N, C-alpha and C positions, 0 to 999 in steps of 0.2 A: 443495768436494767435486767430484770428477770422476766422471761417469757414462760407462762404456764400453759401447757397443753393438756387437755383432758378430753373426756368423751364429749363434753359440750364444747363447741367451737368458741375460741376466744376472739372477741370482737377486735381487739387490738392487732391481731395477726391478719385480719382480713381487710384492713385499710389499704386502699390502693396506693401503690407506689410505682414509679416508672421501672420497667424491666431493663436491666443492664447486664450485658454479657460479663462473665467473670472468667478470667484466665488464671487467676491465682486460687489457692485453696481457701476453704472456709473451715474454721475450727471453732467449736463451741463445746461447752461442758453439758453433758446430758445427765440430769438428776432423775433417778427412779424414786419417786415419792409414793410408790404403791407398796402393797404387801406381797407382791409376787416378783419373781425374777424376770427381768426384761431380757428376752432371749434373741430377738431379731429387730432390726430397724431398717426400714425401706424408705426410699424416696422415689418419686416418679413425677415427671412433668405432667401438669394438669391436662394436657392434650392427649394423653395416652391412657389406656386401661390396664397396662402392664406395669408391674412393680420391677424396679431394677434389682440388682443383687443386694443381699443383706450387708449393710454397712458395718455391722458389728463383727462379722466373721465368727471367730471362735469365742469372742469376748461376751460376757454376760454382765448386766448391771443388776447387782443384788438389791433387795429392798433397802432404800435409804442411801444407796451408793451413788456417787457422781463419777462419771468417766469422761474422758476427753474424746471427742469425735472429730475427725478431719475428713472432709470431702475434697478430693483433689482430682477431679475429672473434667475440668473445663466446662462448668455449668453454663448452659445457654442463657439463663436469666437468673432471677432471684426467687420466684415463686414456685413452690413444689408442694405436692401432696406428700404426706408422711403417714407411715403405718408402723406402729409398735406392737410386737407380739409378746405375750407373756407365758410363763411356764404353766399357768392353769388353763391355757387354750384360748383365753380372751385376747382381743386386740383392740387397739384404738386407732382410728383413722382421722386425720385432720387435713382439711383441704386448704390450699393457698398459703402455706407457711412461707414467710419471707426469710430465706436463709441468709441473705446478705445482711439483713437487720440483726440476725442471730449471731453473726460472726463476732467472736470474742466474748459472747455473753453465755448465759445459762438457759437451757431449755429444760423445763421440769415437766415430766410426765406424771400425772396424778390421776387418781380414780374419781 
């Protein structure tokens, strides 16, 4: 299954599913389908206005590149807000991404 995230919210990601605590890591491939370098990736619980630390660290996803992302910090549930920052200063924010559903799949960031 491919999950496409873009400036427009994807209806498939917003379908309600029961929240479940995750004690194991979540790993997915992140494809940068834009013309810009994806420099930062943040997740945050929907109940907060603060973004957690940059998941990518020093890694950058070049245009057209796919990188593996692992989140290993005992997520409280499955739904998170996501923000991707790009080298041109733009960012994309997507609310309510089901990271449990994305586990083992590909998330594509597109313009």
